[in-house]
Structure formats: C-alpha cells, structure tokens
N, C-alpha and C positions, 0 to 999 in steps of 0.2 A: 504493500500499500504506500510506501514511502517513495513516490515517484519524483519528488523534488530533491532527493539527495543526490549529490555528485557521485559519479562512479569511476571517473578517471583521475588522473593526476591534476592537482590544482596549483596554478602558478602562484608565486609569492604576491604578485600584484592583485590577483583575485582574492587571495586570503586577506590582504589589507583592505580591499574594497568591502569585503563581507563584514569584516570587524568593524569598519567605520560605520556601515549602514546599521548594523546591529546596535552599536553604541548610540547612534542617533535615535533609534527606536526606543532604547532604554531611557534616553533623556526625555522623550515624549511621555513616557509612563510616569516619570517623576515630577515633570513640570507642567502644570495645567495651563498657565498663562503663557501666551505666545512670545511675549517679549522676554520673559525670563528663560524660556526654552532656547530662544535664538541667542541669547547671551552665552549660555552654556554650550551651545552648538558651536559658536565662534571660537570659544576657548578650546573645545575639543579639536576643532579643525587646525588650530594653531599647534597643538600637541602633535598631530599627524604630520603637519608640514615641516616642523622642526626636524623630524627624522626621515624625511623623504629621500635624502641624498646618501643614505648609508649604503656602502658598496659591499661590505663584508656580510656574506650571507648568514654566518653564524650569529652575528650581532643582530641582524635583521630578524632571523628566526626567534631569537631571544625576546625581542620586542613584541613580536606576535604572541609568544607564549605568555609574556606578562600582561599584555592587553587582554588576552582571553581570560586570564585569571582575574583581572580587575573587573571585566564585564561580569563574570560569574559572581564575584564577591559583592558587586553592587546591584544585583538583580532586584527587581521591583517585586513586592509581595503579590501584586495583581496587575501583571503587564497588560497594556492596551493590545487589542487584536482587532484587525479588520473584520467586519461582520462575516464576509464570505470566506475568510481564511480558516484553515484548520484550527479549531479551538474557538472560533468566533461564534456569536450567537445565531448567525444564519447559515453557518456551514453545513452543506448538504440538505438544506431545507427544500430546495426546488427539485422535485423528482421528475425526471423526464421520462414519460411513458414509453414503452416499447412500441415498435412499429405495428405489431399485430393488433393493437387496440383500434387502429383505424379500420380494420376489417369488420368491426362490430358497430360502426357508426350506422345510424338510420339512413336510408336512401335520401330522405329529405335534407339531411345534414351534408351528405356527400354532394348533392345537387348544388349546393352553395359554392363548391370548388370543382367544377367539372374538369378544367384543364389539369389540375393537380392529380385528381383521381384517375383520369384517362392515362396520364403519364405513369402513374404508380402501377396500374394494371399492366401496362406494356412492360415496365421494368420487372414486375413479378414474373411475367411469362418468359422474359429473357433469362431471368435467374433460374427458373425451372429447366429451361433448355440447357443452360450451362451446367447445372447440377446433373442432369441426366447424361450429358456428354461425358462428364468426369467420372460419375459414380454409377451410372446405369439407371434403369427405371426403378422406381420405388415400389415396394410391395404394399405400402400403405395407401389405402383409398379413403380420402376424407369424406365424412358424412355431411351432406348439405341439407 
C-alpha cells in the first residue's frame, strides 16, 4: 500500500529537499499565525543556505542525519495533514464505483448519455473479442 515510498537510490540533493519540505510542514503545525510561521521559515531557510556549499560528502551526510534527528525531536503532537492525504479527515472518502455498476442503470438513465453508452457497448464487444482471441471461448453463459 505504500506507493509513495522511494524504491531506488536517493540523491543527496533530493534528501535535502525532502528534509527542508518536512521541516516547513512541521513549522506549519507549530505556528498558526502566518507572519510567525514565515519568520521561522526564513530562519530555517537561512540555516539551510549556510550549509549549501559543503563539498565533503561525509560532513553533508552528517548534517542530514542531525537534521533528521532534530526534525524527529521537534515533532508536533498533532501534525497538520491535508484532508485528502493519508491520515487526513477525507482520505479515501470518495469511493469510485466499479464499471459494472453502469450495467445496472435504468434505460431512462442510459438514454441521458446516448453517445457514452453506445461507445461503451462497442468497447465491451471489442474487449470480449480480444478476450476470446487470447483465452478462447468462455464456458460461462450469463443469465439475462
């Protein structure tokens, strides 16, 4: 289910960007007033800019490690989440019905969208042809 987790190697630049964004999100959780948040965001950006010219990868990795540790130590007890994000109040709320539900529409409902349902019936026939070509005829006969 964790489709948003990175699977390959992550560059140092990407790690810094991720840390910076998570740090800003943390500041949003701690500071409700926009002006106070912006003040602290500018201070944080200054901290990142002071260390952007480091060439030694060992030192750079150590800064990332310390930043991750500081981020963990300063976690908010109730972090803000976007409503549609995992953990948000509206995450997974909208259920998209499967396609077969349209087969059970009343003919008067289908008549309101004649082009769509004509195209849909054609695509269903094409799918059945493709299926039979690939797997052979089905022994199942649907009841109508």
